[in-house]
Structure formats: structure tokens, C-alpha cells
PyMOL Python script that loads the backbone (N, CA, C, O; Angstrom):
from pymol import cmd

cmd.read_pdbstr("""\
ATOM      1  N   UNK A   1       0.792  -1.372   0.076  1.00  0.00           N
ATOM      2  CA  UNK A   1      -0.093   0.147   0.014  1.00  0.00           C
ATOM      3  C   UNK A   1       1.157   1.424   0.061  1.00  0.00           C
ATOM      4  O   UNK A   1       2.325   1.535   0.435  1.00  0.00           O
ATOM      5  N   UNK A   2       0.137   2.235  -0.543  1.00  0.00           N
ATOM      6  CA  UNK A   2       1.137   3.252  -0.845  1.00  0.00           C
ATOM      7  C   UNK A   2       1.013   4.514   0.015  1.00  0.00           C
ATOM      8  O   UNK A   2      -0.083   5.074   0.052  1.00  0.00           O
ATOM      9  N   UNK A   3       2.143   5.053   0.774  1.00  0.00           N
ATOM     10  CA  UNK A   3       1.944   5.931   1.621  1.00  0.00           C
ATOM     11  C   UNK A   3       1.675   7.485   1.127  1.00  0.00           C
ATOM     12  O   UNK A   3       1.913   7.862  -0.021  1.00  0.00           O
ATOM     13  N   UNK A   4       1.224   8.196   2.010  1.00  0.00           N
ATOM     14  CA  UNK A   4       0.752   9.429   1.666  1.00  0.00           C
ATOM     15  C   UNK A   4       1.858  10.287   2.129  1.00  0.00           C
ATOM     16  O   UNK A   4       2.653   9.939   3.002  1.00  0.00           O
ATOM     17  N   UNK A   5       1.892  11.797   1.308  1.00  0.00           N
ATOM     18  CA  UNK A   5       2.754  12.933   1.607  1.00  0.00           C
ATOM     19  C   UNK A   5       2.038  13.592   1.418  1.00  0.00           C
ATOM     20  O   UNK A   5       1.315  13.465   0.430  1.00  0.00           O
ATOM     21  N   UNK A   6       1.898  14.723   2.390  1.00  0.00           N
ATOM     22  CA  UNK A   6       1.066  15.923   1.865  1.00  0.00           C
ATOM     23  C   UNK A   6       1.982  17.188   1.296  1.00  0.00           C
ATOM     24  O   UNK A   6       2.639  17.745   2.176  1.00  0.00           O
ATOM     25  N   UNK A   7       2.076  17.546   0.393  1.00  0.00           N
ATOM     26  CA  UNK A   7       2.973  18.888  -0.209  1.00  0.00           C
ATOM     27  C   UNK A   7       2.291  19.744  -0.422  1.00  0.00           C
ATOM     28  O   UNK A   7       1.215  19.691  -1.017  1.00  0.00           O
ATOM     29  N   UNK A   8       2.963  20.929   0.163  1.00  0.00           N
ATOM     30  CA  UNK A   8       2.643  22.110   0.087  1.00  0.00           C
ATOM     31  C   UNK A   8       3.408  22.827  -0.921  1.00  0.00           C
ATOM     32  O   UNK A   8       4.546  23.283  -0.817  1.00  0.00           O
ATOM     33  N   UNK A   9       2.474  22.862  -2.084  1.00  0.00           N
ATOM     34  CA  UNK A   9       3.274  23.828  -3.372  1.00  0.00           C
ATOM     35  C   UNK A   9       3.510  25.205  -2.891  1.00  0.00           C
ATOM     36  O   UNK A   9       2.763  25.787  -2.104  1.00  0.00           O
ATOM     37  N   UNK A  10       4.671  25.733  -3.446  1.00  0.00           N
ATOM     38  CA  UNK A  10       5.385  26.745  -2.746  1.00  0.00           C
ATOM     39  C   UNK A  10       5.017  27.602  -4.099  1.00  0.00           C
ATOM     40  O   UNK A  10       4.723  27.061  -5.165  1.00  0.00           O
ATOM     41  N   UNK A  11       5.098  29.456  -3.829  1.00  0.00           N
ATOM     42  CA  UNK A  11       4.794  30.385  -5.015  1.00  0.00           C
ATOM     43  C   UNK A  11       5.578  31.351  -4.484  1.00  0.00           C
ATOM     44  O   UNK A  11       5.811  31.257  -3.278  1.00  0.00           O
ATOM     45  N   UNK A  12       6.175  32.516  -5.257  1.00  0.00           N
ATOM     46  CA  UNK A  12       6.673  33.512  -5.395  1.00  0.00           C
ATOM     47  C   UNK A  12       5.873  34.384  -5.556  1.00  0.00           C
ATOM     48  O   UNK A  12       5.903  34.811  -6.710  1.00  0.00           O
ATOM     49  N   UNK A  13       4.969  34.982  -4.760  1.00  0.00           N
ATOM     50  CA  UNK A  13       3.903  35.614  -4.711  1.00  0.00           C
ATOM     51  C   UNK A  13       4.376  37.290  -5.038  1.00  0.00           C
ATOM     52  O   UNK A  13       3.871  38.079  -5.837  1.00  0.00           O
ATOM     53  N   UNK A  14       5.486  37.474  -4.138  1.00  0.00           N
ATOM     54  CA  UNK A  14       5.784  39.089  -3.870  1.00  0.00           C
ATOM     55  C   UNK A  14       7.009  39.383  -3.076  1.00  0.00           C
ATOM     56  O   UNK A  14       7.452  38.434  -2.429  1.00  0.00           O
ATOM     57  N   UNK A  15       7.461  40.197  -3.025  1.00  0.00           N
ATOM     58  CA  UNK A  15       8.992  40.461  -2.792  1.00  0.00           C
ATOM     59  C   UNK A  15       8.875  41.378  -0.886  1.00  0.00           C
ATOM     60  O   UNK A  15       9.830  41.736  -0.197  1.00  0.00           O
ATOM     61  N   UNK A  16       7.212  41.511  -0.522  1.00  0.00           N
ATOM     62  CA  UNK A  16       7.393  42.280   0.891  1.00  0.00           C
ATOM     63  C   UNK A  16       6.108  41.217   1.641  1.00  0.00           C
ATOM     64  O   UNK A  16       4.963  41.516   1.302  1.00  0.00           O
ATOM     65  N   UNK A  17       6.225  40.259   2.425  1.00  0.00           N
ATOM     66  CA  UNK A  17       5.257  39.728   3.320  1.00  0.00           C
ATOM     67  C   UNK A  17       4.108  40.582   3.674  1.00  0.00           C
ATOM     68  O   UNK A  17       3.012  40.053   3.485  1.00  0.00           O
ATOM     69  N   UNK A  18       4.108  42.137   4.282  1.00  0.00           N
ATOM     70  CA  UNK A  18       3.690  42.924   4.234  1.00  0.00           C
ATOM     71  C   UNK A  18       2.283  43.014   3.089  1.00  0.00           C
ATOM     72  O   UNK A  18       1.118  43.346   3.305  1.00  0.00           O
ATOM     73  N   UNK A  19       2.916  42.601   1.920  1.00  0.00           N
ATOM     74  CA  UNK A  19       1.823  42.650   1.083  1.00  0.00           C
ATOM     75  C   UNK A  19       0.915  41.123   0.747  1.00  0.00           C
ATOM     76  O   UNK A  19      -0.184  40.888   0.244  1.00  0.00           O
ATOM     77  N   UNK A  20       1.793  40.451   1.200  1.00  0.00           N
ATOM     78  CA  UNK A  20       0.956  39.208   1.348  1.00  0.00           C
ATOM     79  C   UNK A  20       0.119  38.776   2.569  1.00  0.00           C
ATOM     80  O   UNK A  20      -0.438  37.692   2.745  1.00  0.00           O
ATOM     81  N   UNK A  21       0.140  39.516   3.120  1.00  0.00           N
ATOM     82  CA  UNK A  21      -0.622  38.872   4.932  1.00  0.00           C
ATOM     83  C   UNK A  21      -2.248  39.130   4.929  1.00  0.00           C
ATOM     84  O   UNK A  21      -3.098  38.810   5.761  1.00  0.00           O
ATOM     85  N   UNK A  22      -2.375  39.942   3.477  1.00  0.00           N
ATOM     86  CA  UNK A  22      -4.065  40.031   3.702  1.00  0.00           C
ATOM     87  C   UNK A  22      -4.810  38.282   3.111  1.00  0.00           C
ATOM     88  O   UNK A  22      -5.805  37.612   3.390  1.00  0.00           O
ATOM     89  N   UNK A  23      -3.567  38.153   2.144  1.00  0.00           N
ATOM     90  CA  UNK A  23      -4.374  37.260   0.936  1.00  0.00           C
ATOM     91  C   UNK A  23      -3.846  36.059   1.473  1.00  0.00           C
ATOM     92  O   UNK A  23      -4.609  35.148   1.151  1.00  0.00           O
ATOM     93  N   UNK A  24      -2.647  35.526   2.315  1.00  0.00           N
ATOM     94  CA  UNK A  24      -2.444  33.891   2.636  1.00  0.00           C
ATOM     95  C   UNK A  24      -3.083  33.505   3.877  1.00  0.00           C
ATOM     96  O   UNK A  24      -3.368  34.491   4.556  1.00  0.00           O
ATOM     97  N   UNK A  25      -3.402  32.396   4.396  1.00  0.00           N
ATOM     98  CA  UNK A  25      -4.081  31.579   4.910  1.00  0.00           C
ATOM     99  C   UNK A  25      -3.542  31.804   6.215  1.00  0.00           C
ATOM    100  O   UNK A  25      -2.368  31.848   6.583  1.00  0.00           O
ATOM    101  N   UNK A  26      -4.902  31.974   7.016  1.00  0.00           N
ATOM    102  CA  UNK A  26      -4.077  31.699   8.448  1.00  0.00           C
ATOM    103  C   UNK A  26      -3.868  30.901   9.433  1.00  0.00           C
ATOM    104  O   UNK A  26      -4.440  29.888   9.031  1.00  0.00           O
ATOM    105  N   UNK A  27      -3.325  30.580  10.736  1.00  0.00           N
ATOM    106  CA  UNK A  27      -2.960  29.527  11.283  1.00  0.00           C
ATOM    107  C   UNK A  27      -4.436  28.438  11.320  1.00  0.00           C
ATOM    108  O   UNK A  27      -4.332  27.217  11.198  1.00  0.00           O
ATOM    109  N   UNK A  28      -5.386  28.949  11.455  1.00  0.00           N
ATOM    110  CA  UNK A  28      -6.691  28.457  11.804  1.00  0.00           C
ATOM    111  C   UNK A  28      -6.822  27.709  10.755  1.00  0.00           C
ATOM    112  O   UNK A  28      -6.685  26.491  10.863  1.00  0.00           O
ATOM    113  N   UNK A  29      -7.166  28.409   9.325  1.00  0.00           N
ATOM    114  CA  UNK A  29      -7.324  27.703   8.262  1.00  0.00           C
ATOM    115  C   UNK A  29      -6.355  26.668   8.097  1.00  0.00           C
ATOM    116  O   UNK A  29      -6.596  25.477   7.904  1.00  0.00           O
ATOM    117  N   UNK A  30      -5.417  27.132   8.174  1.00  0.00           N
ATOM    118  CA  UNK A  30      -3.880  25.935   8.016  1.00  0.00           C
ATOM    119  C   UNK A  30      -4.536  24.464   8.830  1.00  0.00           C
ATOM    120  O   UNK A  30      -4.740  23.366   8.312  1.00  0.00           O
ATOM    121  N   UNK A  31      -4.736  24.827  10.053  1.00  0.00           N
ATOM    122  CA  UNK A  31      -5.304  23.732  11.132  1.00  0.00           C
ATOM    123  C   UNK A  31      -6.238  22.897  10.721  1.00  0.00           C
ATOM    124  O   UNK A  31      -6.204  21.669  10.810  1.00  0.00           O
ATOM    125  N   UNK A  32      -7.247  23.690  10.178  1.00  0.00           N
ATOM    126  CA  UNK A  32      -8.571  23.078   9.803  1.00  0.00           C
ATOM    127  C   UNK A  32      -8.143  22.214   8.330  1.00  0.00           C
ATOM    128  O   UNK A  32      -8.837  21.204   8.221  1.00  0.00           O
ATOM    129  N   UNK A  33      -7.663  22.303   7.776  1.00  0.00           N
ATOM    130  CA  UNK A  33      -6.981  21.448   6.564  1.00  0.00           C
ATOM    131  C   UNK A  33      -6.464  20.669   6.940  1.00  0.00           C
ATOM    132  O   UNK A  33      -6.829  19.601   6.447  1.00  0.00           O
ATOM    133  N   UNK A  34      -5.392  20.561   7.931  1.00  0.00           N
ATOM    134  CA  UNK A  34      -4.282  19.785   8.544  1.00  0.00           C
ATOM    135  C   UNK A  34      -5.491  18.550   8.811  1.00  0.00           C
ATOM    136  O   UNK A  34      -5.292  17.372   8.514  1.00  0.00           O
ATOM    137  N   UNK A  35      -6.451  18.935   9.274  1.00  0.00           N
ATOM    138  CA  UNK A  35      -7.104  17.946  10.383  1.00  0.00           C
ATOM    139  C   UNK A  35      -7.593  16.931   9.869  1.00  0.00           C
ATOM    140  O   UNK A  35      -7.926  15.940  10.519  1.00  0.00           O
ATOM    141  N   UNK A  36      -7.729  17.081   8.298  1.00  0.00           N
ATOM    142  CA  UNK A  36      -8.577  16.068   7.803  1.00  0.00           C
ATOM    143  C   UNK A  36      -7.570  15.012   7.452  1.00  0.00           C
ATOM    144  O   UNK A  36      -8.019  13.990   6.933  1.00  0.00           O
ATOM    145  N   UNK A  37      -5.754  15.138   7.739  1.00  0.00           N
ATOM    146  CA  UNK A  37      -4.772  14.266   7.534  1.00  0.00           C
ATOM    147  C   UNK A  37      -4.864  13.269   9.004  1.00  0.00           C
ATOM    148  O   UNK A  37      -5.355  13.644  10.069  1.00  0.00           O
ATOM    149  N   UNK A  38      -4.165  11.727   8.687  1.00  0.00           N
ATOM    150  CA  UNK A  38      -3.533  11.598   9.662  1.00  0.00           C
ATOM    151  C   UNK A  38      -2.273  12.264  10.340  1.00  0.00           C
ATOM    152  O   UNK A  38      -1.379  12.823   9.705  1.00  0.00           O
ATOM    153  N   UNK A  39      -2.320  12.122  11.805  1.00  0.00           N
ATOM    154  CA  UNK A  39      -1.201  12.731  12.275  1.00  0.00           C
ATOM    155  C   UNK A  39       0.400  12.440  12.152  1.00  0.00           C
ATOM    156  O   UNK A  39       1.357  13.132  12.497  1.00  0.00           O
ATOM    157  N   UNK A  40       0.340  11.287  11.595  1.00  0.00           N
ATOM    158  CA  UNK A  40       1.620  10.763  10.906  1.00  0.00           C
ATOM    159  C   UNK A  40       1.586  10.629   9.431  1.00  0.00           C
ATOM    160  O   UNK A  40       1.797   9.569   8.842  1.00  0.00           O
ATOM    161  N   UNK A  41       1.245  12.022   8.736  1.00  0.00           N
ATOM    162  CA  UNK A  41       1.536  11.830   7.572  1.00  0.00           C
ATOM    163  C   UNK A  41       2.616  13.238   7.696  1.00  0.00           C
ATOM    164  O   UNK A  41       2.614  14.242   8.408  1.00  0.00           O
ATOM    165  N   UNK A  42       3.526  12.704   6.585  1.00  0.00           N
ATOM    166  CA  UNK A  42       4.775  13.929   6.207  1.00  0.00           C
ATOM    167  C   UNK A  42       3.805  14.563   5.375  1.00  0.00           C
ATOM    168  O   UNK A  42       2.821  14.321   4.675  1.00  0.00           O
ATOM    169  N   UNK A  43       4.883  15.923   5.965  1.00  0.00           N
ATOM    170  CA  UNK A  43       4.316  17.523   5.008  1.00  0.00           C
ATOM    171  C   UNK A  43       5.971  17.685   4.645  1.00  0.00           C
ATOM    172  O   UNK A  43       6.951  17.672   5.390  1.00  0.00           O
ATOM    173  N   UNK A  44       5.855  17.838   3.237  1.00  0.00           N
ATOM    174  CA  UNK A  44       7.178  18.530   2.680  1.00  0.00           C
ATOM    175  C   UNK A  44       6.725  19.766   1.862  1.00  0.00           C
ATOM    176  O   UNK A  44       5.517  19.883   1.654  1.00  0.00           O
ATOM    177  N   UNK A  45       7.567  20.685   1.386  1.00  0.00           N
ATOM    178  CA  UNK A  45       7.201  21.609   0.089  1.00  0.00           C
ATOM    179  C   UNK A  45       7.983  21.484  -1.166  1.00  0.00           C
ATOM    180  O   UNK A  45       9.167  21.432  -1.501  1.00  0.00           O
ATOM    181  N   UNK A  46       6.785  21.457  -1.726  1.00  0.00           N
ATOM    182  CA  UNK A  46       7.025  21.246  -3.142  1.00  0.00           C
ATOM    183  C   UNK A  46       7.283  22.487  -4.318  1.00  0.00           C
ATOM    184  O   UNK A  46       6.382  23.161  -4.818  1.00  0.00           O
ATOM    185  N   UNK A  47       9.022  22.623  -4.678  1.00  0.00           N
ATOM    186  CA  UNK A  47       8.990  23.941  -5.152  1.00  0.00           C
ATOM    187  C   UNK A  47       9.211  23.938  -6.704  1.00  0.00           C
ATOM    188  O   UNK A  47       9.535  22.860  -7.203  1.00  0.00           O
ATOM    189  N   UNK A  48       9.099  24.804  -7.352  1.00  0.00           N
ATOM    190  CA  UNK A  48       9.307  24.980  -8.783  1.00  0.00           C
ATOM    191  C   UNK A  48       8.666  23.984  -9.465  1.00  0.00           C
ATOM    192  O   UNK A  48       9.458  23.353 -10.166  1.00  0.00           O
ATOM    193  N   UNK A  49       7.375  23.547  -9.539  1.00  0.00           N
ATOM    194  CA  UNK A  49       6.611  22.934 -10.070  1.00  0.00           C
ATOM    195  C   UNK A  49       7.099  21.314  -9.739  1.00  0.00           C
ATOM    196  O   UNK A  49       7.115  20.489 -10.652  1.00  0.00           O
ATOM    197  N   UNK A  50       7.433  21.008  -8.548  1.00  0.00           N
ATOM    198  CA  UNK A  50       7.892  19.616  -8.219  1.00  0.00           C
ATOM    199  C   UNK A  50       9.062  18.949  -8.836  1.00  0.00           C
ATOM    200  O   UNK A  50       9.162  17.730  -8.975  1.00  0.00           O
ATOM    201  N   UNK A  51      10.217  20.108  -9.309  1.00  0.00           N
ATOM    202  CA  UNK A  51      11.512  20.023  -9.465  1.00  0.00           C
ATOM    203  C   UNK A  51      12.405  19.959  -8.707  1.00  0.00           C
ATOM    204  O   UNK A  51      13.484  19.443  -8.998  1.00  0.00           O
ATOM    205  N   UNK A  52      12.078  20.572  -7.357  1.00  0.00           N
ATOM    206  CA  UNK A  52      12.821  20.326  -5.911  1.00  0.00           C
ATOM    207  C   UNK A  52      11.873  20.340  -5.020  1.00  0.00           C
ATOM    208  O   UNK A  52      10.785  20.860  -5.268  1.00  0.00           O
ATOM    209  N   UNK A  53      12.228  19.620  -3.549  1.00  0.00           N
ATOM    210  CA  UNK A  53      11.573  19.365  -2.304  1.00  0.00           C
ATOM    211  C   UNK A  53      12.078  20.227  -1.288  1.00  0.00           C
ATOM    212  O   UNK A  53      13.056  20.958  -1.449  1.00  0.00           O
ATOM    213  N   UNK A  54      11.370  20.134  -0.182  1.00  0.00           N
ATOM    214  CA  UNK A  54      11.741  20.939   0.934  1.00  0.00           C
ATOM    215  C   UNK A  54      11.206  19.891   2.073  1.00  0.00           C
ATOM    216  O   UNK A  54      10.143  19.270   2.060  1.00  0.00           O
ATOM    217  N   UNK A  55      12.372  19.866   3.187  1.00  0.00           N
ATOM    218  CA  UNK A  55      11.698  19.420   4.594  1.00  0.00           C
ATOM    219  C   UNK A  55      11.017  20.876   5.074  1.00  0.00           C
ATOM    220  O   UNK A  55      11.036  21.957   4.484  1.00  0.00           O
ATOM    221  N   UNK A  56      10.471  20.553   6.224  1.00  0.00           N
ATOM    222  CA  UNK A  56       9.503  21.366   6.993  1.00  0.00           C
ATOM    223  C   UNK A  56      10.063  20.881   8.540  1.00  0.00           C
ATOM    224  O   UNK A  56       9.673  19.798   8.976  1.00  0.00           O
ATOM    225  N   UNK A  57      10.966  21.703   9.323  1.00  0.00           N
ATOM    226  CA  UNK A  57      11.138  21.011  10.584  1.00  0.00           C
ATOM    227  C   UNK A  57      10.392  22.473  11.441  1.00  0.00           C
ATOM    228  O   UNK A  57       9.747  23.478  11.142  1.00  0.00           O
ATOM    229  N   UNK A  58      10.961  21.820  12.642  1.00  0.00           N
ATOM    230  CA  UNK A  58      10.296  23.259  13.634  1.00  0.00           C
ATOM    231  C   UNK A  58      11.420  24.451  13.882  1.00  0.00           C
ATOM    232  O   UNK A  58      11.355  25.438  14.614  1.00  0.00           O
ATOM    233  N   UNK A  59      12.347  24.050  13.107  1.00  0.00           N
ATOM    234  CA  UNK A  59      13.545  25.337  13.190  1.00  0.00           C
ATOM    235  C   UNK A  59      13.372  26.408  11.873  1.00  0.00           C
ATOM    236  O   UNK A  59      13.809  27.539  11.661  1.00  0.00           O
ATOM    237  N   UNK A  60      12.550  25.514  11.135  1.00  0.00           N
ATOM    238  CA  UNK A  60      12.009  26.407   9.940  1.00  0.00           C
ATOM    239  C   UNK A  60      11.011  27.367  10.251  1.00  0.00           C
ATOM    240  O   UNK A  60      10.983  28.457   9.681  1.00  0.00           O
ATOM    241  N   UNK A  61      10.057  26.977  11.258  1.00  0.00           N
ATOM    242  CA  UNK A  61       9.202  28.220  11.414  1.00  0.00           C
ATOM    243  C   UNK A  61       9.547  29.714  12.505  1.00  0.00           C
ATOM    244  O   UNK A  61       9.775  29.908  13.699  1.00  0.00           O
ATOM    245  N   UNK A  62       9.475  30.163  11.823  1.00  0.00           N
ATOM    246  CA  UNK A  62      10.091  31.502  12.646  1.00  0.00           C
ATOM    247  C   UNK A  62       8.500  32.759  12.393  1.00  0.00           C
ATOM    248  O   UNK A  62       7.586  32.645  11.576  1.00  0.00           O
ATOM    249  N   UNK A  63       8.681  33.658  13.258  1.00  0.00           N
ATOM    250  CA  UNK A  63       8.012  34.827  13.381  1.00  0.00           C
ATOM    251  C   UNK A  63       8.329  36.014  12.834  1.00  0.00           C
ATOM    252  O   UNK A  63       9.535  36.154  13.035  1.00  0.00           O
ATOM    253  N   UNK A  64       7.817  37.147  12.128  1.00  0.00           N
ATOM    254  CA  UNK A  64       8.243  38.302  11.798  1.00  0.00           C
ATOM    255  C   UNK A  64       7.093  39.307  11.898  1.00  0.00           C
ATOM    256  O   UNK A  64       5.932  39.125  11.533  1.00  0.00           O
ATOM    257  N   UNK A  65       7.648  40.455  12.485  1.00  0.00           N
ATOM    258  CA  UNK A  65       6.563  41.470  13.150  1.00  0.00           C
ATOM    259  C   UNK A  65       6.292  42.375  11.758  1.00  0.00           C
ATOM    260  O   UNK A  65       7.205  42.926  11.142  1.00  0.00           O
ATOM    261  N   UNK A  66       5.156  42.420  11.449  1.00  0.00           N
ATOM    262  CA  UNK A  66       4.805  42.988  10.118  1.00  0.00           C
ATOM    263  C   UNK A  66       4.606  44.691  10.565  1.00  0.00           C
ATOM    264  O   UNK A  66       4.204  45.014  11.683  1.00  0.00           O
ATOM    265  N   UNK A  67       4.939  45.619   9.561  1.00  0.00           N
ATOM    266  CA  UNK A  67       4.579  46.715   9.399  1.00  0.00           C
ATOM    267  C   UNK A  67       3.481  47.145   9.101  1.00  0.00           C
ATOM    268  O   UNK A  67       3.133  47.110   7.921  1.00  0.00           O
ATOM    269  N   UNK A  68       2.417  47.803  10.354  1.00  0.00           N
ATOM    270  CA  UNK A  68       0.885  47.851  10.000  1.00  0.00           C
ATOM    271  C   UNK A  68       0.846  49.195   9.171  1.00  0.00           C
ATOM    272  O   UNK A  68      -0.273  49.605   8.862  1.00  0.00           O
ATOM    273  N   UNK A  69       1.940  49.913   8.784  1.00  0.00           N
ATOM    274  CA  UNK A  69       1.943  51.472   8.121  1.00  0.00           C
ATOM    275  C   UNK A  69       2.063  50.948   6.648  1.00  0.00           C
ATOM    276  O   UNK A  69       1.773  51.621   5.659  1.00  0.00           O
ATOM    277  N   UNK A  70       2.512  49.704   6.630  1.00  0.00           N
ATOM    278  CA  UNK A  70       2.400  49.368   4.864  1.00  0.00           C
ATOM    279  C   UNK A  70       1.610  48.966   4.737  1.00  0.00           C
ATOM    280  O   UNK A  70       1.269  48.621   3.606  1.00  0.00           O
TER     281      UNK A  70
END
""", "prot")
cmd.dss("prot")
cmd.show_as("cartoon", "prot")
cmd.util.cbc("prot")
cmd.orient("prot")
């Protein structure tokens, strides 16, 4: 039986995180989607249409303060 891996397709949408903050998904929306999968389903990034792949680890998750004036 084949094992499932959840791939997050990445896109280069803008050069400023402030400009995408209004149309990117929220943590709540992501959690709702992820709740449909088994807890042991691996997650990876799919870059450049599947040309390369990237792992996601705890050290890859960071926070950034948004400039509310922008």
C-alpha cells in the first residue's frame, strides 16, 4: 500500500510579506485543512512545480513583525 505525503506547493508571490498578509491563509485555516489528515502524514514543500522538494522542521518556523503602516 502506498504511503501519502502532503505537499505544500510554493509560489513566489511578492517581495514583501506585508503585501501578502491580507491574502495568505491563517493558522486557523491551515489547522482546519491539516485536521483532515492522519497525525503521522509527512509534510514537505514542493518547489518550482515539483522540480525540487524541501523538508519542514521546527527550526524552519519563525515569526516576523509586520509593519502596520505598509
